[in-house]
ROLUM-363224 format. One line per 10 residues: number of its first residue (from 0); for each residue x, y, z of C-alpha. Coordinates in nm, 3 decimals. Layout:
<atoms>
NUM> X Y Z  ...
</atoms>
This chain:
<atoms>
0> -4.581 3.682 -9.244  -4.265 3.830 -9.107  -4.061 4.145 -9.049  -4.311 4.285 -8.804  -4.014 4.441 -8.624  -3.996 4.706 -8.900  -4.375 4.751 -8.930  -4.475 5.082 -8.761  -4.839 4.981 -8.710  -4.731 4.655 -8.548
10> -4.490 4.843 -8.321  -4.764 5.088 -8.222  -5.018 4.812 -8.156  -4.772 4.619 -7.937  -4.748 4.922 -7.709  -5.127 4.933 -7.681  -5.225 4.564 -7.683  -4.908 4.370 -7.605  -4.690 4.165 -7.839  -4.865 3.830 -7.789
20> -5.208 3.977 -7.865  -5.085 4.162 -8.171  -4.905 3.853 -8.301  -5.233 3.659 -8.279  -5.428 3.942 -8.441  -5.184 3.991 -8.730  -5.173 3.614 -8.784  -5.552 3.580 -8.777  -5.599 3.862 -9.029  -5.283 3.768 -9.222
30> -5.147 4.121 -9.205  -4.813 4.165 -9.380  -4.519 4.400 -9.399  -4.380 4.570 -9.708  -4.030 4.705 -9.761  -4.197 5.016 -9.900  -4.186 5.325 -9.677  -3.975 5.154 -9.413  -4.204 4.864 -9.331  -4.553 4.974 -9.434
40> -4.846 4.751 -9.342  -4.998 4.521 -9.604  -5.368 4.450 -9.562  -5.427 4.139 -9.770  -5.777 4.092 -9.908  -5.830 3.716 -9.895  -6.165 3.569 -9.991  -6.360 3.280 -9.836  -6.178 3.035 -10.064  -5.835 3.159 -9.948
50> -5.767 3.338 -10.278  -5.559 3.654 -10.239  -5.753 3.923 -10.425  -5.537 4.227 -10.345  -5.289 4.372 -10.101  -5.326 4.732 -9.986  -5.002 4.891 -9.862  -5.040 5.168 -9.605  -4.784 5.370 -9.411  -4.837 5.436 -9.039
60> -4.657 5.634 -8.771  -4.509 5.404 -8.504  -4.560 5.663 -8.227  -4.920 5.772 -8.294  -5.055 5.481 -8.497  -5.198 5.731 -8.746  -5.174 5.697 -9.122  -4.899 5.895 -9.289  -5.053 6.146 -9.529  -4.778 6.409 -9.546
70> -4.573 6.494 -9.746  -4.783 6.245 -9.947  -5.050 5.986 -9.877  -4.868 5.656 -9.818  -5.114 5.420 -9.986  -5.042 5.180 -10.270  -5.122 4.831 -10.392  -4.896 4.526 -10.404  -4.980 4.461 -10.770  -4.877 4.820 -10.859
80> -4.552 4.807 -10.666  -4.464 4.468 -10.816  -4.572 4.590 -11.162  -4.795 4.287 -11.223  -4.895 4.296 -11.589  -5.265 4.285 -11.682  -5.373 4.262 -11.318  -5.749 4.284 -11.274  -5.826 4.378 -10.919  -6.139 4.217 -10.781
90> -6.154 4.328 -10.420  -6.321 4.150 -10.133  -6.378 4.254 -9.773  -6.068 4.267 -9.555  -6.098 3.969 -9.321  -6.342 3.782 -9.546  -6.131 3.466 -9.514  -6.247 3.445 -9.151  -6.598 3.362 -9.275  -6.474 3.022 -9.395
100> -6.394 2.916 -9.036  -6.681 2.677 -8.965  -6.589 2.620 -8.602  -6.876 2.659 -8.357  -6.716 2.966 -8.202  -6.663 3.155 -8.528  -6.985 3.051 -8.704  -7.190 3.173 -8.406  -7.040 3.523 -8.416  -7.225 3.801 -8.596
110> -7.030 3.997 -8.856  -6.944 4.363 -8.797  -6.837 4.580 -9.089  -6.631 4.897 -9.062  -6.461 5.112 -9.322  -6.097 5.091 -9.215  -5.877 4.783 -9.193  -5.703 4.929 -8.889  -6.040 4.981 -8.718  -6.130 4.617 -8.787
120> -5.808 4.506 -8.615  -5.860 4.732 -8.313  -6.222 4.622 -8.278  -6.131 4.253 -8.315  -5.902 4.291 -8.015  -6.126 4.497 -7.789  -6.469 4.360 -7.895  -6.406 3.996 -7.988  -6.776 3.900 -7.991  -6.791 3.978 -8.365
130> -6.606 3.882 -8.680  -6.475 4.224 -8.783  -6.443 4.298 -9.155  -6.354 4.618 -9.342  -6.464 4.762 -9.674  -6.136 4.945 -9.724  -6.276 5.296 -9.754  -6.465 5.495 -10.012  -6.288 5.322 -10.301  -6.316 4.983 -10.133
140> -6.546 4.697 -10.203  -6.882 4.765 -10.042  -7.088 4.645 -10.336  -7.338 4.373 -10.422  -7.076 4.124 -10.532  -6.858 4.167 -10.224  -7.143 4.138 -9.978  -7.254 3.803 -10.124  -6.993 3.651 -9.893  -7.214 3.762 -9.603
150> -7.513 3.556 -9.716  -7.678 3.383 -9.422  -7.484 3.581 -9.161  -7.608 3.834 -8.909  -7.441 4.161 -9.014  -7.404 4.494 -8.836  -7.266 4.800 -9.015  -7.065 5.054 -8.818
</atoms>
């Protein structure tokens, strides 16, 4: 991943958490940057088998860290922007790829689920005792198929 210098959410987070911490966080969660809307954040949905399922593009304000909703809601999908023909989106939890880390440290952590990808990132920094995942909102992927990835894990919903 690159071009974090133009990513407003990255720039905001570096003011709050420091560059080194944000670099680690964005690398761990494989957060990307789009050219759309001047460097919007791409939240890649990557499953336990490292398959990229989708990429949600969201615009953020570099000063406040808030989503940009005016004059329009800056949310899109990579497959839509790239005009991928016959794309069938099959979402998974944001951060699901972290469940495939079988190291003693990661496999011992309980899983915490939140709605927002940004919340998962913030929580992962400030409360690192959990593996933080996100459903992606009301139109996200909190369904029976998506939660199968959590089988055998201790899970807490926030």
